[in-house]
C-alpha positions as CSV (number, residue, x, y, z in Angstrom):
1,M,42.9,-24.7,213.2
2,S,42.4,-21.2,214.4
3,L,45.5,-19.4,215.8
4,Q,43.5,-16.3,217.1
5,E,43.5,-17.3,220.7
6,P,46.7,-16.3,222.6
7,T,47.5,-19.8,224.0
8,R,50.9,-21.4,224.8
9,E,50.2,-24.1,222.2
10,N,49.3,-21.5,219.5
11,L,52.4,-19.5,220.3
12,A,54.5,-22.8,219.9
13,I,52.8,-23.3,216.5
14,I,53.6,-19.9,215.2
15,I,57.0,-19.8,216.5
16,D,57.7,-23.4,214.9
17,N,56.0,-22.2,211.6
18,M,58.3,-19.1,211.5
19,A,61.6,-21.1,212.3
20,R,60.7,-23.6,209.4
21,K,59.8,-20.7,206.9
22,L,63.0,-18.7,207.9
23,Q,65.0,-21.8,207.7
24,V,66.5,-21.2,211.1
25,V,69.3,-23.8,211.7
26,N,69.8,-23.2,215.4
27,R,66.2,-23.9,216.6
28,S,67.3,-23.0,220.3
29,I,66.8,-19.3,219.4
30,M,63.3,-20.2,218.5
31,N,62.1,-21.8,221.7
32,P,58.5,-20.9,222.3
33,D,59.2,-20.7,226.1
34,D,61.6,-17.8,225.3
35,Y,58.6,-15.7,224.2
36,D,56.0,-13.8,226.4
37,I,52.4,-14.7,225.7
38,E,51.7,-11.0,226.3
39,K,53.5,-10.4,222.9
40,Y,51.3,-13.0,221.1
41,Q,49.5,-10.5,218.9
42,E,52.8,-8.9,217.6
43,L,54.2,-12.4,217.0
44,K,51.0,-13.5,215.2
45,S,51.3,-10.3,213.0
46,L,54.8,-11.4,212.2
47,H,53.7,-14.8,211.4
48,D,50.8,-13.7,209.2
49,M,53.2,-11.3,207.3
50,L,55.7,-14.2,206.7
51,E,53.0,-16.4,205.4
52,Q,51.7,-13.8,202.9
53,K,55.1,-12.8,201.9
54,G,56.3,-16.3,200.7
55,Q,59.9,-16.1,199.6
56,L,62.3,-13.7,201.5
57,S,65.6,-12.1,200.5
58,V,68.5,-12.7,202.8
59,A,68.1,-9.1,204.2
60,E,64.3,-9.6,204.8
61,T,65.2,-13.0,206.6
62,Q,67.6,-11.2,208.9
63,A,65.2,-8.4,209.6
64,F,62.6,-11.0,210.6
65,I,64.9,-12.9,212.9
66,Q,66.1,-9.6,214.4
67,E,62.4,-8.7,215.1
68,L,61.8,-12.0,216.8
69,A,64.9,-11.6,218.9
70,D,63.4,-8.2,220.0
71,H,60.3,-10.1,221.3
72,R,62.2,-12.6,223.3
73,K,62.1,-12.4,227.2
């Protein structure tokens, strides 16, 4: 499956993947509806970086979550 197209479905997939990878307990902060499709490329870049990185330290996890919060509507 290609996530290159900025669609709502692809946005939901990358947000869900990041929530799982970051082990976010409160999934309500990772609701795809809270993210603007106009920010798709930035969110996709974060997703790709997270996929490449693998394991994250606590500080890195917090930084990713803060970055995601900055992209919310």
